N, C-alpha and C positions, 0 to 999 in steps of 0.2 A: 504494500500500500504506500501511496505517496505520503510524505510528511505534511502535517498541517502547518499553516502560518501561525505566528504568535496570536494574531487577531482572532483567527478561527478557534484556536485553543482557548483563548480568553472567553469567547462566546459559549463554547461548550461547557467550560467551568462555571460561568455565570448562570447558565441554565440549571446546572446541578445544584449550585448554591440556592437558587430561587426555589427549586423543588424540594430541597432536603434540609436546609439550615435556616436558623432564625436570622432576621435582618441584622446587619452590622457585626456578624460573627467573624467575617473576614473582609479585608479592604480590597478595593480595586487594584491598588498597587501590589498587594500580595498575590492576587490572581495573575497579574502581569508577570510577576517574578516566577510563579509556578510555570506559566506558559513558556517563558524564556528558558527555564531550567530543563523543561521536558524536551526541548529541541525538536519539536514537531511530532512527538509521540503522545497521542491522546491517552493511551493506556497508562503511561507514566504520569501524565498530568492529573488524570482522574485518581490514580493511586496515591499521589502526593496529597491531593485534597482530602480523599477518604481517610488516609492515615492520620493527617493533621486533625481532622474533625473528630475522629475517634479518640485520639489522645486528649484533645481539649475536653471532650465529654467525660472521659475517665477521670480526668483531673478536676472536674467540675468548674472549668473555666468558662467565662462569659464570651471570650474571644479566642481566636487562634493567634497565638503570639508568634513573633518572628523566630524565637528559639524552637517552638513546637514545629513550625514550618521547616526549619533547617533540618531537624532530626527526621521529620516525615519524609523528606526527599531521599535521604539515605535509606530509610526503611523500605520505602516503596520500590526503589531500585533493586534492593536485595530480594524483596518478595517476588517481584516480576522475574528476576533472573532465576530464582529457585524454582518458580512455577514452570518456567521454560525448560530448565534442566530436568525437572520431574516428568515432563511430557516426552522426553526423548525415549525412543525405543532402545532396546539393549545394544544393538549394533551402532546406533548413533551415539550412545553413551560411551561405547568403547572408542569411537573416533574422537569424541570430545576429550576423553582421558588421555589419548595419545598426544593431542595438542597440549593439554595441561602438563603432561610429564616431559615432553620433548620439544615443545614449540619455542619459537615460531618455526613452522615447517611448510614446505611445498606439498601439493597434493600427492605426488609420487612417494615422497618420504612418509607421509601420513599413512598411505596405503600399505607400504612395506611394514611399518610398525604394527598396524592394525592386523595385517594378514598373519603375523606371528602370534597374535593373541587368540585367534579363533580357529576352530577346526573346519568350519564351512564358511569362508569369507564371501562377502558380497562382491560384486564386480567393481572395478575402478570407477566406472561411470556412476554407479549407485553411491559410492563414497563421495564423489564430487557433488552429487545431488544433496547428500547429507550435509556437506560442508556449506553449500549454498543456502540450504534451509537454516542451518545454525547461524549463519551470518544474518539472514533475515530476522531471525528470532533474537538477535543481539546477544548471542551467547559467545560467538566467535567473531573476530574481525579479519578482513582480508586486506592485505597491502600488496600493491604491485599489479602489473598487467597479467593477462592470462598465462603468459610464458614464465614469468618470474614471481607469480603470486605466492604469498606465504600467509598462513593462518596462525593466529594467536588468540589468546583469551581476551575478551573485551576488558578494557581498562575500567576499573570501577571508579576512577576519579573523574566522573562526568561533572558538568556544570552544576553548581549548587544553587539553592534558593537564597541568595544574599540580598542585602539591602540595596 
């Protein structure tokens, strides 16, 4: 899916706020910062908002503070990444583990390591498809062109929700 623009994410978040939170629980500026931190990812933006609202509620706060928002961004990223990892089928998880243990690696190197780990390996083409899907799911990242592409784990130091 294409990434959303910050204005679109702001509108999505504003609709969620209107439908689920009391007025003045979160500021327009805070919604803008969530949209900016989410970098076009609606699931992340909504996850940040949901996590922040839940924490404010648990702490019996009247408003979502900037501190709550900052921690919510980190928590939402971790939750989404874990959910994506949990959704991997066993062979995809093996491919992910190869990259985690030996990366960054090119597809051929990944396949060689993967092939040594299983009795009935999938084809190289299937492994490339897995790599592409894991890149789309933001579990792995790819650097370089098709000839010199290398895969590594997604860096967890993404933009934060700062003032």
